N, C-alpha and C positions, 0 to 999 in steps of 0.2 A: 367550484367546489375544490378546495385544498387536497391534494393527493400527495402522498408519501410512499414512494415505491424503494423497496430494498432490493438488492442483489448481492451474489457473493457469497452466499450460504454454500454447504456443501460437506462432504465427507473427508476427514483429514485424520491421520494417525497422531497420537500422542506426540508431542514436541513439535508438531508443524505450526505452519501459519495460515491464516487467512485474512482477506481484507473485506469487510462488507462496506457496502455503499448506500446510500439513502438520497434519492433525486426528489426535490419538494417542487410541486408546481403550484401556480395561483396563490402566492403567498409573499409577503414582503419578508424574505428568508433572514436576512440579518438581524430583523427585530425580534426574532425567537431563539428561545433556547433549545437547542436541539440535543437530544439524548438517545441514547440505546439502552433497551431494556431487555430482560431473558426470563424465559419462564419454561423451566424443566418439568418434565412430566411429574404431576402430583404435589407440585410447589408453587408457591406464590410468585408472581411476577416481580422482578427485582431490578433496580437501577444499576446497571453495568458503568455507564459513564454520561457526562453530561459537558455541553460547551456553548458558553453564552456568545452573543454576537461579538463581544468584546475579545474572546478567544480564552477567557477564564474557563479552566476545565476541573471537573470533579469525578473521582474514581470509587468504585467499590473497593473496599480493602482486598477482596478475592482475586482483583486483576490489576492492583497497582503494579507497575514495574513489568508487566507483560503487555497490556492493551494501551493503545494510543488513540484518542479521538481528536479527529480534526475536522474542519470545515473549509468549505471553499465558497464563499459568499458570491462570488461572479458566476459561480455553476450551479447556485442553489442546491449544493450537496454536502453531506456530512459523511465522514468516512469511520470506520472503527478498524484499526490494524491491530489484529490479534496473533501474537506469538507465544511460543511455548506453551502451546494448548494442551488442555488436560481432559480427561474424560469427563471430569464434572462441569467442564464449560459446555457440555452437550446441553442445548434447548433450543427454543425458537427464539429468534432476536427480533426485536421490534424497534422501530424508529419511531421517534416521539419528538412532537415540536409543541414548546409550551410559550403562550403569549400572553399579554396582559388579560387582566380580568378573569384570569382562570380559563382562558381558550384554550383547547389542546387539540392535537390530531394525532393519530395513530396510523402507522402502516399496516400491512396485512401479516408481516413477519416472514423471515426466512430461517430456515432450519440449518443449524450447526450441529454435526455429529461428529465427535472425538472418540476415535477408537484406541483401545489400550494395547 
């Protein structure tokens, strides 16, 4: 069974940085589009950033210039470097893997809390 395990969440002051990691197992990692989603209390889950196996990236407008997604196919790991964090970035962040034919997997999430 495919597993996605996130780490790196926590509490940080506004303006600070965090780096999230997502390790994937039992999957041909390079074939999947990897992404980070987030869900704040009372809000819908939204895409933060995604990265294809080729390295092409996509970002939500709200995080452009502050967040960077990257992947290491040799380590089956995707990262999200988050800089200049704002209180509105507070959410549970989920790792997502999207493959062919609509196959997808989700991690259990990691909480990021940004204090003002």
